[in-house]
C-alpha positions, 0 to 999 in steps of 0.5 A: 679383757685378755688379762681377766681371762688369764686370771680366771684360768689361773684361779680355776687351776689353783682351785682345781689343784687345791680341791684335789689335794683336799680330797686326797688328804694332802698326800705326802711322798717320802723322800726315800723309796720303799720307806713308809709314810708313818708318822714318827713316834715321840720318844718322850712320855708323859711325866718325863722329868729329864729337864729337871734331872739335867738341872739337878746335875748342873747344880751338883756340878756348880757345887763341885766347882772351885769357882763356886766358893769364890761367890760366898762373900757375895752371897753373904753380903746379899743375905746380910743386906736383905735381912737387914733391910727386911728388919729395918725397911725405914733405915736409908743405910740398910737400903743403900747396903741392899742396893750395893750388895744386890748390884754386886750379886746381880752383876755376875748373873748378868755377865753369865746371861750376856748372850745374843740369841741372834748369833748363838744358842743361849740355852747353855748360858741360861742353864748355867746361870740358873744352876749357878743361882740354884745352889742351897746358899743361893736359894736362901739369898734369893728368898731373903731378897724376895722378902726384902723387896716385898717390904716396899721401899725398894724396886727395880728403879733403884738399880742401873738399867742394865741390871734391872732384869737380873735384879728382878729375876733373882729377887723374884719381885719387882718391889715397890717404890712405896715404902712401908714407912711412908706416912702418906701410905696410911692416908691413901688407904682410908 
């Protein structure tokens, strides 16, 4: 009985304090005496594209970087393999070439993005990887990879598990394991 009375008193006090705060509009006291209780003004404006400008600066920095030229063979191999597969999706050699070239191309992306968000801020690493793969040559490669993956017959399942996310990101497609050359494909659509 005593517990019930104590709980009832506690509930009454809680409701009274909460109600008085609601009536007052939840007053907030400023920590510094004499400082007004005005809300801070947001410094950005609608249509602010500072993030886009930052990304362009990162891309320009990557184009100036001497390490960027070392990636040209990877780009060329990936572009050639993607174009070859897009033209001949039924050729298993073309598929094997695309898988090998894509593994090498995606391995660099995975290495850059290797970051543990639990312990560090991964935004700089992700921004660098995005800029690294946003150069004009890389955009051509990524478009060719997308076209190849959209043909069918290749998917993320053709790559090692640790590279699948990078492969899908760079190709902007999950692909399809069903090949355009599959004879049963025509029968299913009927």
